[in-house]
C-alpha positions in Angstrom: 45.8 9.2 16.6 46.5 12.2 14.5 49.3 14.3 13.1 50.2 15.5 16.6 51.0 12.0 17.9 52.1 10.5 14.6 55.8 10.4 15.5 55.0 8.3 18.6 53.2 5.6 16.6 55.5 5.3 13.6 57.7 2.2 13.3 61.2 2.7 14.6 63.9 3.7 12.1 67.3 2.6 13.3 70.5 4.4 12.5 74.2 4.0 13.4 76.7 6.8 14.0 80.0 5.9 12.4 83.3 7.5 13.4 85.8 7.8 10.6 89.2 7.9 12.2 91.0 8.8 8.9 88.9 11.9 8.3 87.9 12.4 12.0 84.2 12.8 11.1 81.0 11.2 12.3 78.5 10.0 9.8 75.0 8.5 9.8 74.5 5.1 8.4 72.1 5.0 6.5 72.7 8.6 5.4 70.6 11.4 6.8 68.9 11.9 3.4 67.8 8.2 3.5 66.5 8.5 7.0 64.6 11.6 6.1 63.1 9.9 3.0 61.9 6.9 5.1 60.3 9.2 7.7 58.5 11.3 5.0 57.4 8.1 3.3 55.8 6.9 6.6 54.1 10.3 7.0 52.8 10.1 3.4 51.3 6.7 4.0 49.4 8.0 7.0 48.2 11.2 5.3 46.8 9.3 2.3 44.7 6.9 4.4 41.5 9.0 3.6 42.0 8.3 -0.1 40.8 4.7 0.6 37.6 5.8 2.3 34.3 5.2 0.5 31.7 7.9 1.0 28.0 7.8 0.9 26.8 9.3 -2.4 28.7 10.9 -5.2 31.3 12.9 -3.2 35.0 13.5 -3.6 35.5 14.9 -0.2 37.9 12.2 1.0 40.2 12.7 -2.0 40.6 16.4 -1.1 41.5 15.7 2.6 45.3 15.0 2.1 45.7 18.3 0.2 
């Protein structure tokens, strides 16, 4: 698994489309910004996995990988 297939293995983020009859608009619930934040948070968790690796010898290579 890598960044190319990350979106296939992320947990599902559910969303509802709500039609507002008074204003005749369609809205996301939760908001689009909240959905985006949840998605980026999941990506961040995946990208920072190498920070938990322990290397052999005095090396900081794993801490540089997410950058």
